[in-house]
C-alpha positions as CSV (number, residue, x, y, z in Angstrom):
1,M,0.0,0.0,0.0
2,R,1.3,3.5,-0.9
3,L,0.4,6.3,1.5
4,C,1.4,9.9,1.5
5,F,2.1,11.6,4.7
6,A,0.7,15.1,4.3
7,S,3.4,17.1,6.1
8,N,6.3,19.3,5.1
9,N,7.9,18.7,8.5
10,A,11.0,16.5,7.9
11,H,11.2,15.8,11.7
12,K,7.7,14.3,11.6
13,L,8.5,12.1,8.6
14,D,11.6,10.8,10.5
15,E,9.5,10.0,13.5
16,I,6.7,8.3,11.6
17,R,8.7,6.2,9.1
18,P,9.9,3.6,11.7
19,L,6.4,3.3,13.1
20,L,4.9,2.0,9.8
21,P,5.1,-1.7,8.7
22,A,7.2,-2.6,5.7
23,S,4.1,-3.3,3.7
24,I,3.3,0.5,3.6
25,E,5.4,2.6,1.2
26,L,5.5,6.1,2.7
27,L,5.5,9.0,0.3
28,S,6.3,12.6,1.2
29,L,4.5,15.6,-0.3
30,A,7.6,16.1,-2.4
31,D,7.3,12.6,-3.8
32,I,3.8,13.4,-5.2
33,G,4.8,16.8,-6.5
34,C,3.0,18.8,-3.9
35,Q,5.0,22.0,-3.2
36,E,2.3,24.3,-1.8
37,E,1.6,25.0,1.8
38,L,-1.3,22.9,3.0
39,P,-4.3,24.7,4.5
40,E,-4.7,24.6,8.2
41,T,-7.5,27.0,9.0
42,Q,-9.7,24.9,11.3
43,D,-10.1,25.6,15.0
44,T,-9.5,22.0,16.1
45,L,-6.7,19.4,15.7
46,E,-9.2,17.0,14.1
47,G,-10.3,19.7,11.7
48,N,-6.8,20.6,10.6
49,A,-5.7,17.0,10.1
50,L,-8.8,16.3,8.0
51,Q,-8.3,19.5,6.0
52,K,-4.8,18.6,5.1
53,A,-5.5,15.0,4.2
54,R,-8.6,15.9,2.1
55,Y,-6.6,18.6,0.3
56,V,-4.0,16.0,-0.9
57,W,-6.7,13.6,-1.9
58,D,-8.8,16.2,-3.7
59,H,-5.8,17.8,-5.6
60,Y,-3.5,14.7,-6.1
61,G,-5.8,11.7,-5.9
62,V,-3.3,10.0,-3.5
63,A,-4.4,8.1,-0.4
64,C,-2.9,9.9,2.5
65,F,-2.8,10.8,6.2
66,A,-2.1,14.0,8.0
67,D,-1.6,14.9,11.6
68,D,-2.1,17.9,13.7
69,T,-0.6,18.2,17.1
70,G,-1.2,20.6,20.0
71,L,0.4,21.2,23.3
72,E,-2.3,21.8,25.9
73,V,-1.2,23.5,29.0
74,T,-3.5,23.4,32.1
75,A,-2.5,26.8,33.5
76,L,-3.2,28.4,30.1
77,H,-6.6,26.8,29.8
78,G,-5.5,24.4,27.1
79,A,-3.4,26.9,25.1
80,P,-1.5,27.0,22.8
81,G,-3.5,23.9,21.6
82,V,-4.4,24.0,17.9
83,Y,-2.3,27.2,17.6
84,S,0.9,25.5,18.9
85,A,2.9,25.8,15.7
86,R,2.2,29.6,15.4
87,Y,1.8,30.5,19.0
88,A,4.3,33.3,18.8
89,G,3.3,34.4,15.3
90,P,2.9,33.3,11.7
91,Q,6.6,32.8,11.2
92,R,6.1,29.4,13.0
93,R,9.6,29.5,14.7
94,S,9.9,26.8,17.4
95,E,12.4,28.9,19.4
96,D,9.9,31.8,19.6
97,N,7.0,29.6,20.6
98,V,9.0,28.0,23.4
99,Q,10.2,31.3,24.7
100,K,6.6,32.7,24.7
101,L,5.4,29.6,26.5
102,L,8.0,29.9,29.2
103,Q,7.2,33.6,29.7
104,E,3.5,32.9,29.9
105,L,4.2,30.3,32.7
106,Q,6.5,32.4,34.8
107,G,5.4,32.0,38.4
108,A,2.9,29.3,37.6
109,T,2.8,26.5,40.2
110,D,0.8,24.2,38.0
111,R,2.9,23.3,35.0
112,S,1.0,20.2,33.9
113,A,0.3,19.8,30.2
114,Q,-0.4,17.2,27.6
115,F,0.6,16.7,24.0
116,R,-2.3,15.5,21.8
117,T,-2.1,14.3,18.2
118,V,-4.9,13.5,15.8
119,V,-4.2,11.6,12.6
120,A,-6.7,11.8,9.7
121,L,-6.6,9.1,7.0
122,V,-8.3,9.6,3.7
123,L,-8.3,6.5,1.5
124,S,-10.9,7.9,-0.9
125,G,-13.4,10.7,-1.1
126,T,-15.7,8.9,1.3
127,D,-13.3,6.5,3.2
128,V,-12.1,8.8,6.0
129,H,-10.9,7.8,9.5
130,T,-9.3,9.6,12.5
131,F,-7.0,8.3,15.3
132,A,-5.9,10.1,18.4
133,G,-3.0,9.8,20.9
134,A,-2.0,11.8,23.9
135,V,0.8,11.9,26.5
136,A,0.7,13.7,29.8
137,G,3.5,15.6,31.4
138,K,4.7,19.0,32.5
139,I,6.5,22.1,31.2
140,T,10.0,22.5,32.6
141,E,11.3,25.9,33.6
142,T,14.3,25.8,31.3
143,L,15.2,24.1,28.0
144,Q,16.7,20.7,28.5
145,G,18.1,18.6,25.7
146,T,19.0,19.2,22.1
147,D,17.2,16.4,20.2
148,G,13.6,16.5,18.9
149,F,11.8,19.6,17.7
150,G,9.2,22.1,18.6
151,Y,8.4,22.1,22.3
152,D,10.4,18.9,23.0
153,P,13.1,20.7,25.1
154,V,10.5,21.9,27.7
155,F,8.1,19.0,27.7
156,Q,8.8,16.3,30.3
157,P,6.5,13.3,29.9
158,T,5.1,11.8,33.1
159,E,6.2,8.3,32.0
160,A,9.8,9.4,31.5
161,D,12.5,9.3,34.1
162,G,12.7,13.1,34.5
163,R,13.9,13.8,31.0
164,T,12.3,15.9,28.3
165,F,11.5,14.6,24.9
166,A,14.6,16.5,23.7
167,Q,16.8,14.4,26.0
168,M,15.5,11.1,24.5
169,T,16.6,9.1,21.5
170,L,14.0,8.9,18.7
171,A,13.2,5.3,19.7
172,E,12.7,6.3,23.3
173,K,10.4,9.2,22.3
174,N,8.5,7.0,19.9
175,A,7.8,4.4,22.7
176,I,5.6,6.8,24.6
177,S,4.8,9.8,22.4
178,H,1.4,11.2,21.4
179,R,2.2,10.9,17.7
180,S,3.3,7.3,18.0
181,R,0.1,6.5,19.9
182,A,-2.1,8.0,17.2
183,V,0.0,6.3,14.4
184,A,-0.4,3.0,16.3
185,G,-4.2,3.3,15.8
186,L,-3.6,4.1,12.1
187,V,-1.3,1.1,11.7
188,S,-3.7,-1.2,13.4
189,F,-6.5,-0.1,11.1
190,L,-4.4,-0.4,8.0
191,S,-3.3,-3.9,9.0
192,S,-6.9,-5.0,9.3
193,V,-7.7,-3.5,5.9
194,Q,-4.8,-5.3,4.3
195,A,-5.7,-8.5,6.0
196,G,-9.3,-8.3,5.0
């Protein structure tokens, strides 16, 4: 089965590729000739993931899946949430987003948060499915670690041993991450489709 992952984020491609079985050939947007920025104008993670996946199907006729991920911080009433990638502005710079988050949380005693991912799969115009994954944790007071991307240097999963995502190997992160949990649902579904 050939599936396009509707993302221009090379880090996400690197995370997802090892999670998929060998029976699935993963295509990037570049592989299908899609150079444009995909629309993300919805106000929910589900809406954005579906919008991106449907765009690829509608314009390129390729079965695909897309994800949208949000960091939901308790003290900020769930922000930045669906706006995580552009929290500090339309330039979508991770460094700016992280700095704004740390500033917003200065003096906060509750630093609990969760990462949540929704994956939308579009196999045809009417064959659409969504899968979700989440991981609980807290926001650290300083950046820790140099791996990962986005908010990884300040997100410390509850299930980890005091390390942030940015202090983990890719395999360690994939073992517990929100994205890997959503992709696990996707893989389970695709396996049942292929078996059937």
